[in-house]
C-alpha positions in Angstrom: -33.9 -47.2 42.3 -32.3 -46.0 38.3 -30.4 -43.6 37.0 -32.3 -40.3 34.5 -32.0 -38.0 32.8 -34.8 -36.2 31.6 -33.6 -32.5 29.4 -34.3 -29.9 26.9 -31.6 -28.2 24.6 -30.2 -26.3 21.8 -31.3 -29.3 19.6 -34.4 -30.3 20.4 -35.8 -27.0 21.8 -35.6 -23.6 20.1 -34.4 -20.4 22.1 -38.3 -19.2 23.1 -39.1 -22.8 24.7 -35.9 -22.6 26.9 -36.0 -20.0 28.3 -39.1 -20.7 29.6 -37.6 -23.8 31.7 -34.3 -21.6 32.4 -33.5 -20.7 36.0 -30.8 -18.4 37.5 -28.9 -20.2 40.0 -31.0 -18.9 43.6 -33.6 -20.5 42.1 -32.8 -23.7 41.4 -32.4 -24.8 45.5 -36.2 -23.9 46.2 -37.6 -25.7 42.5 -35.2 -28.7 44.1 -37.3 -28.8 47.2 -40.3 -28.5 46.0 -39.7 -31.6 43.1 -38.9 -33.7 46.7 -41.6 -32.0 48.2 -44.3 -33.0 45.0 -43.2 -36.8 45.0 -43.4 -39.2 48.6 -40.6 -41.7 47.0 -38.2 -37.9 47.5 -35.9 -38.7 44.7 -32.0 -37.7 45.0 -32.2 -34.4 42.5 -30.3 -31.7 40.8 -30.8 -29.5 38.1 -28.8 -28.1 35.9 -30.1 -24.7 33.3 -28.0 -22.8 31.1 -28.6 -21.2 27.9 -28.2 -23.9 26.0 -30.0 -26.4 28.2 -32.0 -27.7 31.2 -31.5 -30.8 32.5 -33.7 -32.8 35.3 -31.0 -35.6 36.7 -33.2 -37.2 39.3 -31.5 -41.0 41.0 -35.3 -42.9 41.6 -37.4 -45.6 40.6 -37.6 -45.8 37.1 -41.7 -45.1 36.9 -40.7 -41.6 38.2 -40.2 -40.7 35.1 -43.4 -39.7 33.8 -44.4 -37.6 36.7 -40.8 -35.5 37.1 -41.7 -34.1 33.1 -45.2 -33.1 34.2 -44.0 -31.2 37.5 -41.6 -29.7 35.4 -43.9 -28.9 32.5 -45.8 -27.5 35.4 -43.5 -25.4 36.1 -42.7 -24.1 32.4 -46.5 -23.6 31.8 -47.3 -26.3 29.4 -48.2 -29.7 28.9 -46.3 -32.7 29.7 -47.0 -34.4 26.2 -45.9 -30.8 24.7 -43.3 -30.7 26.6 -42.3 -34.5 25.3 -41.6 -34.1 21.8 -38.6 -31.3 22.9 -37.0 -33.8 25.8 -35.0 -36.5 25.6 -35.3 -39.2 29.2 -31.5 -41.8 29.4 -31.7 -43.8 31.9 -28.5 -46.0 34.1 -25.7 -45.9 31.6 -27.4 -43.9 29.2 -28.3 -40.9 31.5 -24.2 -41.2 32.9 -22.8 -41.1 28.8 -25.2 -37.9 28.3 -23.9 -36.6 32.0 -19.9 -37.3 31.1 -20.4 -36.1 27.1 -22.3 -32.3 28.7 -18.9 -32.3 31.4 -16.8 -33.4 28.5 -17.8 -30.4 26.4 -18.9 -33.3 23.7 -22.6 -31.8 23.8 -22.3 -28.4 23.7 -23.3 -26.1 20.8 -19.2 -24.9 21.2 -18.0 -28.1 20.8 -15.1 -28.6 23.6 -16.0 -25.2 25.7 -15.1 -25.2 29.1 -17.8 -23.5 30.3 -20.2 -25.1 30.7 -17.6 -28.0 33.6 -18.5 -24.8 36.4 -22.0 -24.7 35.3 -23.0 -27.9 36.5 -20.2 -27.9 39.1 -22.1 -24.6 40.3 -25.4 -27.1 39.7 -24.0 -29.6 41.9 -23.3 -27.5 45.0 -26.8 -25.9 45.1 -28.3 -29.4 45.0 -25.6 -30.9 47.7 -27.0 -27.7 50.0 -30.8 -27.8 49.3 -30.2 -31.1 50.3 -31.8 -33.3 47.7 -28.0 -34.7 45.5 -27.6 -37.9 47.2 -24.9 -40.3 47.2 -25.8 -42.4 43.5 -25.6 -38.7 42.3 -22.8 -37.7 44.2 -21.4 -40.1 42.8 -22.6 -39.4 39.1 -21.2 -35.6 39.4 -17.8 -36.4 40.7 -17.4 -39.2 38.1 -18.4 -37.0 35.6 -15.7 -34.4 36.3 -12.8 -36.6 36.1 -13.5 -38.1 32.9 -13.9 -34.5 31.6 -10.9 -33.6 33.7 -8.9 -36.7 32.0 -10.8 -34.9 28.2 -9.5 -31.4 28.8 -6.1 -33.0 29.3 -5.0 -35.7 27.3 -7.0 -34.7 24.0 -7.5 -31.2 22.0 -11.0 -30.5 22.4 -11.1 -27.8 22.6 -8.8 -26.3 20.6 -9.7 -26.7 17.0 -13.6 -24.6 18.4 -14.7 -20.7 18.5 -16.2 -19.2 20.9 -20.3 -17.8 21.2 -17.9 -14.8 22.3 -15.4 -15.2 19.2 -18.1 -16.0 16.8 -20.2 -12.9 17.8 -16.4 -10.7 16.8 -15.9 -12.6 13.2 -20.3 -11.6 12.7 -19.3 -7.9 13.5 -15.9 -7.8 12.1 -17.7 -8.7 8.7 -20.5 -5.4 9.3 -18.2 -3.5 10.3 -14.8 -2.5 8.6 -12.9 -1.7 11.4 -13.8 -2.9 15.0 -11.1 0.1 16.1 -14.0 2.8 14.9 -17.2 0.4 16.7 -18.2 1.7 20.5 -19.5 -2.1 22.0 -21.4 -1.8 25.3 -22.0 -5.3 27.2 -25.5 -5.3 29.1 -24.7 -7.6 32.6 -21.8 -8.4 34.0 -21.6 -12.4 33.8 -19.0 -15.3 32.8 -20.3 -14.7 29.9 -20.2 -11.1 29.0 -16.6 -11.2 30.8 -15.5 -13.7 27.7 -17.2 -11.2 25.0 -15.0 -8.3 26.7 -12.2 -10.1 26.3 -12.8 -10.8 22.4 -13.7 -7.1 21.6 -11.6 -5.5 23.8 -8.5 -7.6 21.8 -9.5 -5.6 18.7 -9.3 -2.5 21.0 -13.0 -1.0 19.6 -12.6 2.8 19.7 -14.8 2.7 23.6 -16.9 -0.3 25.6 -19.3 0.2 28.2 -20.9 -2.6 30.6 -24.6 -1.7 32.1 -25.5 -3.9 34.8 -27.9 -3.9 37.9 -25.9 -3.8 39.9 -23.1 -0.5 39.3 -20.4 -2.5 41.8 -20.2 -5.5 40.1 -20.7 -3.7 36.8 -17.5 -1.0 37.6 -15.3 -4.1 38.7 -15.6 -5.7 35.9 -15.1 -2.4 33.3 -12.0 -1.6 35.1 -10.8 -4.3 34.1 -10.8 -4.1 30.0 -10.9 0.3 30.7 -13.9 0.3 29.6 -17.1 3.1 31.7 -19.8 1.8 33.8 -23.7 2.3 33.5 -26.9 2.3 35.1 -29.4 -0.2 33.8 -31.2 3.0 33.7 -29.9 4.9 31.8 -29.6 1.8 29.1 -32.7 3.2 26.6 -31.1 6.8 26.6 -28.0 5.5 25.5 -28.3 2.9 23.1 -27.6 5.1 20.3 -24.0 5.8 21.0 -23.2 1.9 20.4 -22.4 0.6 17.2 -22.4 -3.4 18.4 -24.7 -4.7 21.9 -23.8 -7.6 23.3 -26.2 -8.6 26.4 -26.3 -12.0 28.7 -28.1 -11.2 31.7 -30.7 -13.4 33.6 -34.1 -10.8 33.5 -36.9 -13.2 33.0 -38.2 -10.9 30.8 -36.8 -8.8 27.6 -35.1 -5.5 29.1 -34.2 -4.1 25.9 -37.4 -3.5 23.7 -38.6 -2.7 20.1 -39.2 0.8 20.9 -36.1 1.7 22.6 -34.2 0.5 19.5 -36.2 2.2 17.0 -35.2 5.2 18.8 -31.8 4.5 19.3 -32.2 3.9 15.2 -33.0 7.3 15.0 -31.1 8.5 16.9 -27.7 6.7 15.2 -29.5 8.6 11.6 -30.1 4.4 10.4 -26.5 3.4 10.5 -26.5 -0.1 11.2 -26.4 -2.0 14.7 -24.8 -5.1 15.6 -26.3 -7.1 18.3 -25.9 -10.3 20.5 -28.6 -11.6 22.6 -26.8 -14.6 24.2 -29.4 -14.4 27.0 -32.3 -17.1 27.4 -34.6 -16.3 28.2 -33.9 -13.7 25.6 -32.7 -10.3 26.5 -33.8 -8.6 23.7 -37.2 -8.2 22.0 -37.5 -10.6 19.2 -39.1 -8.3 17.1 -35.5 -6.0 16.7 -34.4 -8.2 14.2 -37.2 -7.4 11.7 -35.7 -3.7 11.7 -34.2 -3.5 8.5 -30.6 -1.3 9.9 -30.5 -4.2 13.1 -28.5 -7.7 12.7 -29.6 -9.1 15.8 -27.8 -12.7 16.8 -29.3 -15.1 19.5 -27.5 -18.1 20.9 -28.8 -20.4 17.9 -28.4 -17.7 15.2 -24.8 -18.3 16.5 -24.6 -22.3 16.0 -23.6 -22.5 12.5 -21.5 -19.5 12.7 -19.6 -22.1 16.0 -19.2 -25.2 13.5 -16.0 -26.4 13.0 -14.6 -29.9 11.0 -11.3 -31.4 10.0 -9.3 -34.4 11.0 -8.2 -33.6 14.2 -11.3 -32.3 15.5 -12.8 -35.8 14.0 -9.8 -37.8 16.3 -10.4 -35.6 19.2 -14.2 -36.1 19.0 -13.0 -39.9 18.9 -10.9 -39.9 21.6 -13.0 -38.1 24.0 -15.7 -40.6 23.5 -13.1 -43.1 24.4 -12.8 -41.9 27.8 -16.1 -41.9 28.0 -17.2 -44.9 27.7 -14.6 -46.6 29.8 -16.0 -43.9 32.2 -19.4 -45.5 31.6 -18.8 -48.9 32.0 -17.4 -47.9 35.2 -20.0 -45.9 36.3 -22.7 -48.5 35.5 -20.8 -51.3 37.4 -21.0 -49.5 40.7 -24.3 -49.0 39.9 -24.8 -52.3 39.6 -23.0 -53.2 42.8 -25.7 -50.5 44.8 -28.3 -52.3 44.1 -27.1 -55.6 46.3 -26.5 -53.2 49.3 -29.6 -53.5 50.9 -29.6 -57.4 50.7 -25.2 -56.9 52.0 -27.4 -54.4 54.9 -29.6 -57.6 55.9 -27.2 -60.4 56.1 -24.7 -58.8 57.8 -27.9 -57.6 60.6 -28.5 -61.2 60.0 -24.9 -62.8 61.4 -25.1 -60.1 63.8 -28.4 -61.4 65.5 -27.0 -64.6 65.5 -23.6 -64.1 66.9 -25.9 -61.8 69.4 -28.1 -64.7 70.4 -24.4 -67.3 70.5 -23.0 -65.0 73.0 -26.1 -64.4 75.2 -26.4 -67.8 75.6 -22.2 -69.1 76.0 -22.3 -65.7 78.7 -25.1 -67.8 80.5 -23.4 -70.8 80.6 -20.0 -69.4 81.8 -22.6 -67.8 84.5 -23.5 -71.7 85.5 -20.1 -72.4 85.4 -20.2 -75.0 83.4 -16.7 -75.8 81.1 -15.1 -73.2 79.0 -14.0 -75.8 76.1 -17.5 -77.0 76.5 -19.3 -73.7 75.7 -16.9 -72.8 73.0 -17.7 -75.7 70.8 -21.6 -74.9 71.6 -21.2 -71.2 70.6 -19.7 -72.1 67.3 -21.9 -75.8 66.8 -24.4 -73.1 67.5 -23.3 -70.2 65.2 -22.3 -72.7 62.0 -25.7 -74.5 62.1 -27.8 -71.0 61.7 -25.3 -70.3 59.1 -26.0 -73.4 57.2 -29.5 -74.2 58.0 -30.5 -71.9 54.9 -28.7 -73.8 52.7 -29.1 -77.5 53.5 -33.1 -76.8 53.4 -33.0 -75.5 50.1 -31.2 -78.4 48.9 -33.6 -81.0 50.4 -36.9 -79.2 49.4 -35.4 -78.7 46.1 -36.4 -80.5 42.9 -34.4 -82.6 40.7 -34.5 -79.7 38.0 -33.3 -77.0 40.3 -31.5 -78.7 42.7 -28.3 -79.2 40.6 -27.6 -75.2 39.6 -28.6 -74.5 43.9 -25.9 -77.0 44.3 -23.3 -75.4 42.7 -24.9 -72.0 44.1 -24.1 -73.7 48.1 -20.8 -75.2 46.8 -19.3 -71.2 45.0 -20.4 -69.7 48.8 -19.4 -72.6 51.0 -16.5 -73.7 49.0 -14.7 -71.2 48.2 -10.6 -72.9 47.9 -11.9 -76.4 48.5 -12.4 -79.3 46.1 -15.6 -79.8 45.8 -17.4 -83.2 46.0 -19.0 -85.4 42.9 -22.2 -86.0 42.6 -24.5 -87.7 40.1 -24.9 -86.2 36.8 
């Protein structure tokens, strides 16, 4: 049994390829169940899907890695060979180290960003509900969450980074002289849009609006920020009103097309528009970036903006990595112990069988009226002989080359805490 992570992220795959492997929350359960049904081994499995990464975690024999990659490639409509060029495969300790770094925000585009931990926890809940989590992956992720908590409470890993939302505000501030004069439209009502709205609201823009497929949810978010709630259907006709558009939905297809933006620019007399597409797959057609008066940024475009440096940051990373390494060693030790569980279970079962045999024999002897001390002595002798029989038989049949090593092993097992007899060397 092995634990492996198979994934692609913002460092290995472009945004459009990541979009092929983006899963919404309600897709995680059915997708995981289809994986279990595909393979007779019924692997433990969990799937993490965010705008920056899609990762499949499995507890299964390591020879399942390639079939799992081919299965995942099929979901994205590409070949396994093509997918392999953009993925990483990590096993056991390396898989644990990666999971711990992801949970702690060390593998994120924004160093130390907190959203990924909540996304991982939700992914684990979905795997548990789908019945694919299992003991080994449960242990891996619970340890990931514990390590992430220690990293966040013991280090300043998140104190020196700029969030995606803050980066978007910074870029908008470079385009517009005063953000108090701009109108901002948020498309979607999820966590990323809520973060973006929080950062933009702090700059007191002239007006804000939230467009969402579910009007009730959009109204709830809009009320928090004193914004207007819009229907998604009204988006094309009202796009021209807004100087800044920030979009992040779970749509599988773009919802803001080239034609709609061209019409908006014409109505605006080509006053510039600042657009941020935080969605994977894209919410805004990529061709929009070619328009002269549009400044379009994707999550990948923002990566250079959010990179920060400095001695404090490096010290925090080093401290976090030390915490993670301790967690990895602990998990690997647990995993090694798990490998002996079948043997321990078999030994217990064998001991129980021997005990049942000797107890049944003793009860029959007592029923015949035999002396109780004689019966107890026979019971203890029978158990002792059964327990020692295998070890003694191996010692007698071992050749000279292996007998000494075997003798040491038997002595450790049966003579613990006692002096060992001296033999010829």
